ROKE-441930 format. One line per 3 residues: number of its first residue (from 0); for each residue x, y, z of C-alpha. Coordinates in steps of 0.2 Angstrom, whole numbers. Example, Ala and Ser with C-alpha at 12.3 -4.5 7.8 and 13.67 -1.06 7.14 Angstrom:
0	62/-22/39 ~ 68/-5/36
***
This chain:
0	59/-119/38 ~ 77/-123/42 ~ 81/-135/56
3	87/-128/72 ~ 103/-139/71 ~ 109/-128/56
6	114/-115/69 ~ 132/-118/72 ~ 137/-123/90
9	153/-113/96 ~ 169/-121/102 ~ 179/-114/117
12	193/-103/111 ~ 205/-114/119 ~ 199/-130/110
15	209/-136/95 ~ 205/-151/84 ~ 218/-160/73
18	211/-170/58 ~ 223/-184/53 ~ 218/-188/36
21	222/-199/21 ~ 207/-194/10 ~ 207/-175/12
24	203/-162/-2 ~ 206/-158/-16 ~ 205/-177/-18
27	187/-181/-23 ~ 176/-194/-14 ~ 163/-198/-1
30	175/-197/14 ~ 184/-181/9 ~ 168/-172/6
33	160/-179/22 ~ 175/-173/32 ~ 177/-156/23
36	159/-151/26 ~ 161/-154/44 ~ 177/-144/45
39	170/-130/34 ~ 157/-126/48 ~ 170/-126/62
42	179/-110/68 ~ 194/-109/57 ~ 206/-104/71
45	202/-120/80 ~ 207/-132/66 ~ 222/-140/58
48	223/-154/45 ~ 237/-166/43 ~ 236/-175/26
51	245/-182/11 ~ 251/-171/-3 ~ 240/-170/-18
54	240/-162/-36 ~ 233/-145/-36 ~ 234/-144/-17
57	242/-126/-17 ~ 228/-119/-26 ~ 216/-128/-14
60	225/-121/1 ~ 224/-103/-5 ~ 205/-104/-4
63	204/-111/14 ~ 205/-102/30 ~ 210/-116/41
66	228/-123/43 ~ 234/-138/33 ~ 250/-148/35
69	255/-160/20 ~ 267/-174/24 ~ 283/-174/15
72	280/-190/6 ~ 276/-194/-13 ~ 260/-188/-21
75	247/-202/-23 ~ 254/-211/-8 ~ 237/-216/-2
78	234/-227/-17 ~ 251/-236/-15 ~ 257/-250/-4
81	269/-237/3 ~ 254/-229/13 ~ 254/-244/25
84	272/-239/31 ~ 271/-221/33 ~ 263/-220/50
87	279/-214/58 ~ 278/-198/47 ~ 261/-194/53
90	267/-196/71 ~ 282/-185/68 ~ 271/-172/61
93	258/-174/76 ~ 272/-171/89 ~ 272/-152/84
96	255/-150/91 ~ 256/-157/109 ~ 243/-144/115
99	229/-150/104 ~ 212/-154/112 ~ 208/-170/102
102	215/-179/86 ~ 202/-186/74 ~ 206/-199/61
105	196/-198/45 ~ 194/-217/43 ~ 199/-233/51
108	216/-237/45 ~ 231/-243/55 ~ 242/-229/47
111	231/-216/56 ~ 227/-226/71 ~ 245/-230/77
114	251/-212/77 ~ 235/-207/85 ~ 237/-220/99
117	255/-216/102 ~ 252/-197/102 ~ 238/-200/115
120	249/-211/126 ~ 264/-199/126 ~ 255/-182/127
123	238/-187/135 ~ 228/-180/120 ~ 212/-191/116
126	208/-197/99 ~ 193/-202/89 ~ 190/-210/72
129	177/-208/58 ~ 171/-225/51 ~ 162/-228/35
132	158/-247/34 ~ 170/-253/20 ~ 185/-247/30
135	179/-259/44 ~ 174/-274/35 ~ 189/-276/24
138	200/-279/39 ~ 188/-293/46 ~ 192/-311/44
141	210/-308/42 ~ 225/-314/52 ~ 227/-297/60
144	209/-293/63 ~ 210/-294/82 ~ 225/-282/82
147	215/-270/70 ~ 200/-271/81 ~ 210/-267/97
150	218/-252/88 ~ 201/-245/84 ~ 194/-249/102
153	208/-238/109 ~ 199/-223/103 ~ 189/-212/116
156	176/-209/103 ~ 171/-217/86 ~ 160/-209/74
159	149/-219/63 ~ 142/-213/46 ~ 126/-223/48
162	116/-235/60 ~ 122/-249/49 ~ 140/-245/52
165	137/-244/70 ~ 130/-262/70 ~ 147/-267/62
168	156/-258/76 ~ 146/-267/89 ~ 149/-284/81
171	168/-282/82 ~ 167/-278/100 ~ 166/-259/103
174	155/-253/117 ~ 139/-243/112 ~ 143/-228/123
177	158/-223/113 ~ 149/-224/96 ~ 141/-209/89
180	131/-208/73 ~ 135/-193/62 ~ 128/-194/45
183	136/-188/29 ~ 130/-171/23 ~ 126/-162/7
186	138/-149/1 ~ 125/-137/-4 ~ 139/-124/-8
189	145/-134/-23 ~ 127/-132/-31 ~ 128/-113/-30
192	135/-112/-48 ~ 121/-111/-61 ~ 124/-122/-76
195	112/-122/-91 ~ 100/-137/-91 ~ 97/-133/-110
198	116/-135/-112 ~ 115/-153/-105 ~ 100/-157/-116
201	109/-151/-131 ~ 125/-160/-127 ~ 118/-177/-125
204	103/-175/-137 ~ 90/-177/-123 ~ 76/-168/-131
207	59/-175/-126 ~ 67/-188/-116 ~ 62/-195/-99
210	79/-194/-91 ~ 86/-206/-78 ~ 102/-201/-70
213	116/-210/-60 ~ 130/-200/-53 ~ 143/-213/-46
216	160/-221/-48 ~ 159/-234/-60 ~ 162/-250/-49
219	153/-266/-49 ~ 144/-264/-32 ~ 135/-249/-38
222	123/-260/-48 ~ 124/-250/-64 ~ 124/-266/-74
225	108/-271/-66 ~ 100/-255/-71 ~ 107/-256/-89
228	98/-273/-90 ~ 82/-266/-83 ~ 82/-253/-97
231	77/-267/-109 ~ 60/-269/-99 ~ 58/-250/-96
234	59/-244/-114 ~ 45/-257/-119 ~ 33/-246/-108
237	43/-229/-110 ~ 52/-229/-127 ~ 57/-211/-123
240	67/-216/-107 ~ 85/-212/-107 ~ 98/-217/-95
243	112/-204/-92 ~ 127/-211/-82 ~ 139/-198/-74
246	156/-204/-68 ~ 171/-214/-71 ~ 179/-230/-64
249	187/-247/-66 ~ 170/-255/-71 ~ 167/-243/-85
252	172/-253/-100 ~ 162/-268/-95 ~ 147/-257/-93
255	149/-250/-111 ~ 151/-268/-117 ~ 135/-273/-109
258	126/-258/-117 ~ 132/-264/-134 ~ 128/-282/-131
261	110/-277/-127 ~ 109/-264/-142 ~ 105/-250/-130
264	116/-237/-137 ~ 102/-226/-142 ~ 94/-226/-124
267	110/-225/-113 ~ 124/-211/-113 ~ 140/-212/-103
270	144/-193/-99 ~ 161/-197/-90 ~ 168/-185/-78
273	158/-169/-74 ~ 165/-155/-64 ~ 156/-148/-49
276	151/-132/-58 ~ 140/-142/-70 ~ 134/-157/-59
279	119/-146/-53 ~ 112/-145/-71 ~ 113/-164/-72
282	103/-166/-56 ~ 91/-153/-62 ~ 88/-160/-79
285	84/-178/-73 ~ 66/-185/-70 ~ 73/-199/-59
288	89/-203/-50 ~ 94/-221/-48 ~ 108/-231/-40
291	104/-249/-36 ~ 119/-253/-26 ~ 122/-271/-19
294	133/-280/-7 ~ 146/-290/-17 ~ 156/-298/-3
297	162/-294/14 ~ 171/-277/15 ~ 162/-270/-1
300	146/-262/4 ~ 137/-245/2 ~ 140/-237/19
303	127/-223/17 ~ 124/-215/0 ~ 126/-196/-1
306	121/-195/-19 ~ 103/-199/-15 ~ 102/-184/-4
309	110/-173/-17 ~ 96/-179/-29 ~ 83/-176/-16
312	90/-158/-13 ~ 85/-155/-31 ~ 68/-161/-28
315	70/-177/-37 ~ 63/-194/-33 ~ 76/-208/-30
318	77/-227/-34 ~ 89/-236/-23 ~ 95/-254/-20
321	92/-261/-3 ~ 110/-264/4 ~ 122/-257/17
324	116/-240/25 ~ 105/-235/10 ~ 89/-237/20
327	95/-222/31 ~ 98/-211/16 ~ 82/-215/7
330	65/-217/16 ~ 55/-230/7 ~ 39/-223/-1
333	43/-206/7 ~ 59/-199/-2 ~ 61/-213/-14
336	59/-232/-17 ~ 70/-245/-11 ~ 71/-262/-21
339	80/-278/-22 ~ 96/-274/-31 ~ 97/-291/-39
342	79/-291/-45 ~ 79/-284/-63 ~ 60/-285/-64
345	57/-276/-48 ~ 70/-262/-53 ~ 61/-259/-69
348	44/-259/-62 ~ 49/-246/-49 ~ 57/-235/-62
351	42/-235/-73 ~ 31/-231/-59 ~ 41/-216/-54
354	42/-210/-72 ~ 24/-212/-75 ~ 16/-206/-59
357	22/-188/-59 ~ 11/-184/-43 ~ 19/-198/-33
360	37/-193/-39 ~ 34/-175/-35 ~ 28/-179/-17
363	44/-190/-14 ~ 56/-176/-21 ~ 48/-163/-11
366	49/-173/5 ~ 67/-177/1 ~ 72/-159/-2
369	64/-154/15 ~ 73/-168/24 ~ 90/-163/17
372	88/-145/22 ~ 82/-150/40 ~ 94/-164/44
375	109/-166/31 ~ 118/-150/31 ~ 136/-147/35
378	131/-137/50 ~ 119/-151/57 ~ 133/-164/56
381	146/-152/64 ~ 134/-148/78 ~ 132/-167/81
384	151/-169/81 ~ 154/-155/94 ~ 139/-161/105
387	146/-179/105 ~ 164/-173/110 ~ 157/-163/124
390	146/-177/130 ~ 162/-188/131 ~ 170/-174/140
393	184/-173/126 ~ 180/-154/123 ~ 174/-141/136
***
């Protein structure tokens, strides 16, 4: 049965929402997917996106029904120091839409907050901010922390991607009444394309293997190195276990060196970048999904963990590291198992348990899929957004 929140709430025809973004599609990533799924379930005529130019943006625009304005700045500005100084360009573009109902920033960054505040002061248009954890923590403990926190506190409403992120907001002085939790959601639409599981098995020579999958950026805090080390223990109990890693990133070469050092080449495969139309086959083919993320330092945490829900959508059990907001994405012993991400023995033991105990694993996967369909669709997140804006009397 589909959750009642999957029925879209309606916006008043006179309501209009401006999304001020620095991570918007076709850029790939957790924030862009999160915001896009919310927007996709809003009435198209009520929405305008203001964002940075990207490669292939024209092709993306042609497939959308809502309005998109790209700033007249260089492509890839978000990844350069130049981004810190282009807030006037955002403000100048915003001025064209003085009759908007609300402006929503896709993350907490001064380049978005300053124009939103000025627009609010000059034209009496309220603004809100989506927060994700890392975007908050990386500004704390700095000379400008108090200024950043005041900019954030100027928002009429602040959306948090998890209860964990809400705790961070409270710790820096925001009032509870203006913080609303809206969880990320699973883009079920991208899994509609059918790719062949047999193709994946043949491509990576996975015949008669127990397949363990990770889908992630290859960065240090994701804990992929920990799981590589745990494979030394796992293959002693399950020689047919094979770890399949999907994704690219700055930590990739170090991970490959680690695999060579422990002579695990026959048991671990780096699949690299996989397009959306094939990713469903990777989720389908695996027996277990793992990502034992850890907290490396202040400002570098897992805010939520949407990939766990994607794996659950395919009925797969998940193994997760106990860090950040992961305990909200994964329910321990209900939709997966949560372990100490720094304890290799504990990680290996849990993986073997999930691979050997098929009945338990199927129970977790089934419960996870039901939870995704009930609570983590784009429509459910959009409804929470609209309800929160109405509760704060920002929208009628």
